[in-house]
C-alpha positions as CSV (number, residue, x, y, z in Angstrom):
1,M,-37.4,27.1,22.9
2,K,-38.5,23.6,22.0
3,L,-39.1,22.3,18.5
4,T,-41.0,19.0,17.9
5,L,-40.4,17.2,14.6
6,I,-43.1,14.8,13.4
7,K,-42.9,11.9,10.9
8,P,-46.6,10.9,10.2
9,N,-47.8,7.4,9.6
10,I,-49.8,6.5,6.5
11,G,-52.7,5.5,8.7
12,R,-54.0,2.3,10.3
13,R,-55.2,-1.2,9.5
14,E,-58.9,-2.0,9.5
15,H,-59.0,-3.2,13.1
16,S,-55.7,-2.1,14.6
17,L,-52.9,0.4,14.5
18,F,-50.1,-0.1,12.0
19,V,-46.5,-0.3,13.2
20,D,-44.1,-0.1,10.2
21,G,-41.6,-2.9,10.7
22,A,-39.6,-1.8,7.7
23,R,-39.2,1.8,8.8
24,M,-36.0,3.7,8.1
25,E,-34.6,6.9,9.4
26,P,-36.5,10.0,8.4
27,L,-33.5,11.7,6.9
28,Q,-35.3,14.9,6.1
29,L,-36.0,15.5,9.8
30,G,-32.3,14.8,10.7
31,I,-31.4,17.6,8.2
32,L,-33.9,20.0,9.7
33,A,-32.5,19.2,13.2
34,A,-29.0,20.0,11.9
35,L,-30.2,23.3,10.4
36,T,-31.7,24.3,13.8
37,P,-29.7,26.6,16.1
38,S,-28.1,24.6,19.0
39,D,-29.9,26.6,21.7
40,I,-33.2,25.1,20.6
41,D,-34.3,21.8,22.2
42,I,-35.4,19.2,19.6
43,V,-37.5,16.1,19.9
44,L,-38.6,13.7,17.2
45,Y,-41.8,11.7,17.3
46,D,-42.2,9.0,14.6
47,D,-45.9,8.2,14.3
48,R,-45.0,5.0,12.5
49,M,-44.0,3.4,15.8
50,E,-44.9,5.5,18.8
51,K,-47.8,7.6,20.2
52,I,-47.5,11.3,19.9
53,P,-47.7,13.1,23.3
54,Y,-49.8,16.1,22.2
55,D,-49.9,17.5,25.7
56,E,-46.1,17.6,26.1
57,Q,-44.9,21.2,26.2
58,T,-43.4,22.4,22.9
59,D,-43.3,25.8,21.2
60,L,-43.2,24.8,17.5
61,V,-44.1,21.6,15.6
62,A,-42.7,20.8,12.1
63,I,-44.4,18.1,10.1
64,T,-43.1,16.6,6.9
65,V,-46.0,15.8,4.5
66,E,-46.0,13.3,1.7
67,T,-49.1,12.6,-0.4
68,Y,-49.6,9.2,1.3
69,T,-49.4,10.7,4.7
70,A,-51.3,14.0,4.1
71,R,-54.5,12.9,5.8
72,R,-52.7,11.7,8.9
73,A,-50.5,14.8,8.9
74,Y,-53.5,17.0,9.0
75,E,-55.0,15.1,11.9
76,I,-51.8,15.5,13.9
77,S,-51.6,19.2,13.0
78,E,-55.2,19.8,14.1
79,E,-54.4,18.3,17.5
80,Y,-51.5,20.6,18.1
81,M,-53.3,23.7,16.8
82,R,-56.3,22.9,19.0
83,R,-53.8,23.2,21.9
84,G,-52.5,26.6,20.7
85,V,-49.2,25.2,19.4
86,K,-47.9,26.7,16.1
87,V,-47.5,24.2,13.3
88,I,-45.3,24.5,10.1
89,M,-45.6,21.9,7.3
90,G,-43.3,21.1,4.4
91,G,-42.2,18.2,2.2
92,M,-43.2,16.8,-1.2
93,H,-46.9,17.4,-0.8
94,A,-46.4,21.0,0.2
95,V,-44.8,21.6,-3.2
96,L,-47.3,19.6,-5.2
97,I,-50.5,21.2,-3.8
98,P,-49.6,24.0,-1.4
99,E,-53.0,25.6,-1.4
100,E,-54.4,22.4,0.3
101,V,-51.6,22.1,2.8
102,E,-51.7,25.7,4.0
103,E,-55.3,25.1,5.1
104,H,-54.1,22.7,7.8
105,C,-51.3,24.6,9.5
106,D,-50.1,28.0,10.6
107,S,-47.2,28.2,8.2
108,I,-46.0,26.3,5.1
109,M,-42.5,25.9,3.7
110,I,-42.5,25.2,0.0
111,G,-39.3,23.6,-1.3
112,D,-36.0,22.5,0.3
113,A,-35.7,24.1,3.7
114,E,-32.0,25.0,3.6
115,D,-32.9,28.2,1.9
116,K,-35.4,29.5,4.5
117,W,-35.2,27.5,7.7
118,D,-33.1,30.0,9.6
119,V,-35.3,32.9,8.4
120,M,-38.4,31.0,9.7
121,I,-36.8,30.3,13.1
122,N,-35.9,33.9,13.6
123,D,-39.4,35.0,12.6
124,F,-40.9,32.6,15.1
125,R,-38.6,33.8,17.9
126,K,-39.9,37.4,17.2
127,G,-43.5,36.2,17.1
128,K,-43.8,37.0,13.4
129,L,-44.1,33.6,11.8
130,K,-45.1,34.1,8.2
131,K,-47.9,32.1,6.6
132,K,-45.7,31.0,3.7
133,Y,-42.0,30.5,3.0
134,V,-41.1,29.8,-0.6
135,C,-37.6,28.4,-0.9
136,K,-35.3,28.9,-3.9
137,P,-33.7,25.8,-5.5
138,V,-30.8,24.5,-3.4
139,C,-28.0,24.1,-6.0
140,N,-25.5,22.8,-3.4
141,P,-27.6,20.6,-1.1
142,Q,-26.6,20.2,2.5
143,K,-23.7,22.6,2.3
144,N,-21.8,22.3,5.5
145,I,-24.7,20.3,7.0
146,I,-24.4,16.8,8.4
147,A,-27.8,15.3,9.4
148,R,-28.3,14.9,13.1
149,R,-28.7,11.2,13.8
150,D,-28.8,11.4,17.6
151,I,-32.6,12.1,17.3
152,F,-33.0,8.7,15.7
153,K,-31.8,6.7,18.7
154,G,-34.2,4.2,20.2
155,K,-36.7,4.3,17.3
156,G,-36.0,0.8,16.1
157,Y,-35.1,1.8,12.5
158,L,-33.5,-0.7,10.2
159,P,-29.7,-0.8,10.7
160,I,-28.8,1.1,7.6
161,T,-27.8,4.8,7.4
162,L,-29.6,7.0,5.0
163,L,-27.9,9.9,3.3
164,Q,-27.9,11.8,0.0
165,F,-25.4,12.7,-2.7
166,S,-27.9,14.3,-5.0
167,R,-31.5,15.5,-5.3
168,G,-33.9,15.4,-8.2
169,C,-33.8,13.8,-11.7
170,P,-33.6,15.4,-15.1
171,N,-35.9,12.9,-16.7
172,N,-39.6,13.7,-17.3
173,C,-41.6,10.6,-16.6
174,N,-45.3,11.7,-16.7
175,Y,-46.2,10.1,-13.3
176,C,-43.3,11.3,-11.3
177,A,-43.9,13.7,-8.4
178,S,-40.1,14.3,-8.0
179,S,-39.9,15.8,-11.5
180,V,-42.5,18.3,-10.4
181,Y,-40.8,19.0,-7.1
182,F,-37.4,19.6,-8.6
183,K,-38.7,20.9,-12.0
184,K,-36.6,18.3,-13.8
185,H,-33.4,19.5,-12.3
186,H,-30.6,17.5,-10.6
187,Y,-28.4,18.9,-7.9
188,C,-25.3,17.3,-6.4
189,R,-23.5,17.7,-3.1
190,R,-19.8,18.3,-2.9
191,V,-18.1,14.9,-2.7
192,E,-15.9,15.8,0.2
193,E,-19.0,16.7,2.3
194,V,-20.5,13.3,1.6
195,V,-17.3,11.6,2.7
196,R,-17.3,13.7,5.8
197,E,-20.8,12.7,6.6
198,I,-20.0,9.0,6.1
199,K,-17.1,9.3,8.4
200,S,-19.2,11.0,11.1
201,Q,-21.2,7.9,11.7
202,K,-20.3,4.3,12.5
203,R,-22.2,2.2,10.1
204,K,-20.7,0.6,7.0
205,N,-24.1,-0.2,5.4
206,L,-25.5,2.9,3.6
207,F,-28.5,3.8,1.5
208,F,-28.2,6.8,-0.7
209,V,-31.8,7.9,-1.1
210,D,-31.1,9.9,-4.3
211,D,-33.9,9.8,-6.9
212,N,-31.2,8.9,-9.5
213,I,-27.6,8.7,-8.2
214,V,-26.2,8.4,-11.7
215,A,-28.1,11.2,-13.4
216,N,-24.9,13.2,-13.6
217,K,-22.5,10.5,-14.5
218,E,-19.2,12.4,-14.2
219,A,-20.2,13.6,-10.7
220,A,-21.2,10.1,-9.8
221,K,-17.7,8.8,-10.9
222,E,-16.1,11.4,-8.6
223,L,-18.2,10.2,-5.7
224,F,-17.5,6.5,-6.4
225,R,-13.7,7.1,-6.5
226,A,-13.9,8.8,-3.1
227,L,-16.0,5.9,-1.7
228,I,-13.5,3.2,-2.6
229,P,-11.1,3.8,0.4
230,L,-14.0,3.9,2.9
231,K,-14.7,0.2,2.5
232,I,-18.4,0.6,2.8
233,K,-21.4,-1.3,1.3
234,W,-24.1,0.8,-0.2
235,V,-27.3,0.8,-2.3
236,S,-29.3,3.5,-4.0
237,Q,-31.7,4.3,-6.8
238,A,-30.4,4.5,-10.4
239,S,-31.6,4.6,-14.0
240,I,-30.8,1.7,-16.2
241,D,-28.9,3.9,-18.7
242,M,-26.0,3.7,-16.3
243,L,-25.0,0.6,-18.3
244,N,-24.0,2.8,-21.2
245,D,-20.9,3.9,-19.2
246,T,-18.4,1.1,-18.5
247,E,-16.1,3.2,-16.4
248,L,-19.1,4.3,-14.3
249,M,-20.1,0.7,-13.6
250,Q,-16.6,-0.4,-12.8
251,L,-16.1,2.4,-10.3
252,M,-19.6,1.8,-8.8
253,V,-18.8,-1.9,-8.1
254,K,-15.3,-1.0,-6.7
255,S,-16.8,1.5,-4.3
256,G,-18.9,-1.1,-2.6
257,C,-22.3,-0.9,-4.4
258,L,-24.5,-3.9,-3.7
259,G,-27.3,-2.9,-6.1
260,H,-30.0,-0.4,-6.9
261,V,-33.7,0.2,-7.1
262,I,-34.1,0.4,-10.9
263,G,-37.2,1.6,-12.6
264,F,-37.9,-1.0,-15.2
265,E,-41.6,0.2,-15.1
266,S,-42.8,-2.0,-17.9
267,I,-41.6,-4.8,-20.2
268,K,-43.7,-3.3,-23.1
269,E,-42.2,-0.8,-25.5
270,E,-45.5,1.1,-26.0
271,S,-45.9,1.5,-22.2
272,I,-42.4,3.0,-21.8
273,E,-43.2,5.4,-24.7
274,T,-46.5,6.4,-23.2
275,M,-45.0,7.3,-19.8
276,S,-42.2,9.3,-21.4
277,K,-39.4,7.3,-19.8
278,G,-36.9,7.9,-22.6
279,V,-33.9,6.4,-20.7
280,N,-35.5,2.9,-21.0
281,N,-36.2,3.0,-24.7
282,K,-33.0,1.3,-25.8
283,F,-33.1,-1.4,-23.1
284,V,-36.8,-2.4,-23.3
285,K,-36.5,-3.5,-27.0
286,D,-35.3,-7.0,-26.0
287,Q,-37.3,-6.9,-22.7
288,Y,-34.1,-5.8,-20.9
289,K,-32.3,-9.1,-21.7
290,E,-28.9,-7.6,-22.4
291,A,-29.2,-5.1,-19.6
292,I,-30.0,-7.7,-17.0
293,A,-27.1,-9.9,-18.2
294,E,-24.8,-6.9,-17.6
295,L,-26.2,-6.2,-14.1
296,R,-25.6,-9.9,-13.3
297,R,-22.1,-9.7,-14.7
298,Y,-21.3,-6.9,-12.3
299,G,-22.9,-8.9,-9.5
300,L,-25.5,-6.1,-8.6
301,Q,-28.6,-7.1,-6.7
302,T,-31.6,-5.4,-8.2
303,W,-34.8,-4.1,-6.7
304,A,-36.9,-4.0,-9.9
305,A,-39.6,-1.3,-9.7
306,F,-42.7,-1.7,-12.0
307,T,-45.6,0.7,-12.5
308,I,-48.8,-1.0,-13.6
309,G,-52.1,0.3,-14.9
310,H,-50.9,2.2,-17.9
311,D,-53.3,2.6,-20.8
312,T,-51.3,-0.1,-22.7
313,D,-51.6,-2.6,-19.8
314,T,-53.9,-5.6,-19.6
315,I,-54.4,-8.1,-16.8
316,D,-52.4,-10.6,-18.8
317,S,-49.5,-8.3,-19.5
318,I,-49.3,-7.4,-15.8
319,K,-49.1,-11.0,-14.9
320,E,-46.3,-11.4,-17.5
321,T,-44.4,-8.7,-15.6
322,Y,-44.5,-10.9,-12.5
323,K,-43.2,-13.9,-14.5
324,F,-40.5,-11.8,-16.0
325,A,-39.3,-10.7,-12.6
326,L,-39.4,-14.2,-11.2
327,K,-37.5,-15.6,-14.1
328,N,-34.7,-13.1,-13.6
329,K,-34.6,-13.7,-9.8
330,F,-34.5,-10.1,-8.9
331,T,-33.6,-9.6,-5.2
332,F,-36.8,-7.6,-4.7
333,A,-39.5,-6.4,-7.0
334,A,-42.2,-3.7,-6.5
335,Y,-45.5,-3.7,-8.4
336,N,-46.7,-0.2,-7.9
337,I,-50.2,0.8,-9.1
338,L,-49.8,4.0,-11.2
339,M,-50.7,6.8,-8.8
340,P,-51.9,10.2,-10.0
341,Y,-50.0,12.5,-7.7
342,P,-51.5,16.0,-7.8
343,N,-50.2,18.4,-10.4
344,T,-48.2,15.8,-12.3
345,P,-48.8,15.4,-16.1
346,L,-50.5,12.0,-15.4
347,Y,-52.9,13.6,-12.9
348,E,-53.8,16.4,-15.3
349,Q,-54.3,13.9,-18.2
350,L,-56.6,11.7,-16.1
351,K,-58.5,14.8,-14.8
352,R,-59.1,15.9,-18.4
353,E,-60.4,12.5,-19.3
354,N,-62.6,12.3,-16.2
355,R,-60.9,9.1,-15.1
356,L,-59.9,10.1,-11.5
357,L,-61.7,8.4,-8.7
358,Y,-62.4,9.5,-5.1
359,D,-63.3,13.0,-6.1
360,G,-59.8,13.5,-7.6
361,K,-58.2,13.5,-4.1
362,W,-57.6,9.9,-3.2
363,W,-55.1,10.9,-0.5
364,L,-57.9,12.6,1.5
365,N,-60.9,10.4,0.7
366,S,-62.1,8.3,3.7
367,E,-63.0,5.5,1.3
368,Y,-59.6,5.1,-0.3
369,R,-57.3,2.3,0.8
370,F,-53.6,1.9,0.4
371,N,-52.4,0.2,-2.8
372,Y,-55.9,0.5,-4.4
373,A,-56.4,2.0,-7.9
374,A,-57.3,5.7,-7.8
375,F,-58.3,6.0,-11.4
376,T,-60.2,4.1,-14.1
377,P,-57.7,2.1,-16.3
378,V,-58.4,1.5,-20.0
379,N,-58.3,-2.3,-20.2
380,M,-59.7,-3.3,-16.9
381,N,-61.8,-1.9,-14.1
382,P,-60.2,-0.3,-11.0
383,D,-60.9,-3.3,-8.8
384,E,-59.3,-5.7,-11.3
385,L,-56.2,-3.5,-11.3
386,T,-56.0,-3.5,-7.5
387,E,-56.5,-7.3,-7.4
388,V,-53.8,-8.1,-10.1
389,A,-51.3,-5.8,-8.4
390,F,-51.8,-7.5,-5.1
391,W,-51.6,-10.9,-6.9
392,C,-48.2,-10.0,-8.2
393,R,-47.0,-8.9,-4.8
394,K,-48.3,-12.0,-3.0
395,K,-46.8,-14.3,-5.6
396,Y,-43.4,-12.6,-5.7
397,N,-43.1,-12.4,-2.0
398,S,-44.3,-16.0,-1.3
399,A,-42.1,-18.3,0.6
400,S,-41.5,-20.5,-2.5
401,S,-40.6,-17.5,-4.6
402,I,-38.1,-16.2,-1.9
403,I,-36.4,-19.7,-1.8
404,Y,-36.4,-20.0,-5.6
405,R,-34.8,-16.5,-6.2
406,A,-32.2,-17.0,-3.5
407,F,-30.3,-19.5,-5.7
408,D,-28.6,-17.1,-8.1
409,R,-24.9,-17.4,-7.8
410,K,-24.2,-14.2,-9.7
411,T,-26.2,-12.0,-7.5
412,N,-28.0,-13.2,-4.3
413,M,-25.5,-15.9,-3.6
414,R,-22.4,-14.2,-5.0
415,N,-20.9,-13.8,-1.5
416,L,-22.0,-13.9,2.2
417,T,-22.8,-10.2,2.4
418,R,-25.2,-10.3,-0.4
419,F,-26.8,-13.6,0.7
420,L,-27.3,-12.2,4.2
421,A,-28.9,-9.1,2.8
422,Y,-31.2,-11.2,0.8
423,I,-32.4,-13.6,3.6
424,V,-32.7,-10.8,6.2
425,Y,-34.7,-8.3,4.1
426,N,-37.0,-10.5,2.0
427,P,-39.0,-11.8,5.0
428,I,-39.4,-8.2,6.3
429,F,-40.7,-7.0,3.0
430,R,-43.0,-10.1,2.6
431,K,-44.6,-9.2,6.0
432,E,-45.0,-5.6,5.1
433,T,-46.7,-6.5,1.8
434,F,-49.6,-8.1,3.6
435,K,-49.7,-5.6,6.5
436,K,-50.0,-2.5,4.4
437,Q,-52.5,-3.8,1.8
438,G,-55.8,-2.0,2.2
439,M,-54.7,0.3,5.0
440,I,-57.0,3.2,5.9
441,F,-55.4,6.7,5.5
442,G,-55.3,8.6,8.7
443,Y,-56.6,7.4,12.1
444,N,-60.0,9.1,11.8
445,D,-62.0,8.6,15.0
446,K,-59.9,5.7,16.1
447,E,-57.2,7.9,17.7
448,K,-57.6,8.4,21.4
449,T,-56.4,11.9,22.3
450,K,-56.9,13.7,25.5
């Protein structure tokens, strides 16, 4: 038996295909490979960098589906199903809107696959693949499972190993798809299994892709203590309330943490309140002045993430967010237009208010473009929101900005390791900023298939 794993692309550029130069390992597919019995041949095709050989013999195709990649995933699935190959889909989008996903495949797996993957494989072997597999929450993620990384070889991924300590986040931000997926729960792996996985591979640069690695602070401390002897360098995603715990921060730094993606979201108190991001309430009151000073004292490089387009935002306030980030010389900054993911509180609110664009399904609409507004904001029109968001990205990733931000002795120039990370990855993300803007979702009629 042969299993084909597929990581779909978002789509294509207006006049050419898109190759993602900042692509990282698709960890979820490495976990699926590890869950699969050893007598099954496995091959991975990453649509972000290679052509999918639809006519190559395979028995079962598994496609991971995110909202941004749904249109392209459905195109890929159609090609396989047209050839008589069974297709199963899963991932974030399959939880958010399963009734849509199941229209485009033979079977759908809803939730984390550890709970039902072996059942599905056995059903398939018997010729009794079910239409739907609904997984129970996995309270102990990746139990006795180390992701198979051999399937990533030769794919040109960035030289950083992806892994997880935890899944989910207990916070309830109104725009967050992860909160819907995990139902506001947070689950941690056993620390000894994380250590075992780190030792199973050769790299010393790691990215914990947790939604919020410090959501359970005592569990995080246990992890950080275990990481100290390993002499690694790592980054993750964390909420800013980690600064409330001095012991946590000290252990974090000792364990080799270089920095985090941190959801600042907005520098306006009223915006933080509107989005229900309670963990930021204390810190936004002085526009994060004390918090940023603490991050700098610890020497952490910060990827500041902002969501823009809230009902309290104006064009001028969004531009102030750019100035705020530049002033603080964040290592990276993301200006993400608020996206109404299906079945999130934000989506339901905008639907009630008749403010959704593209028939309420921007991810499938042939007119929608990547990084465009998908709803009507309060204080500007959709085009203005799209334009000011791109303005922020262009300005922050300009050559002059990269040079200016480099000269921060407490973070980006604190030591050679941090400086090299800064000068290597900033040009990559600058390039991707321009390549991705306005991408078409899916390949439509541009794909050449036999």
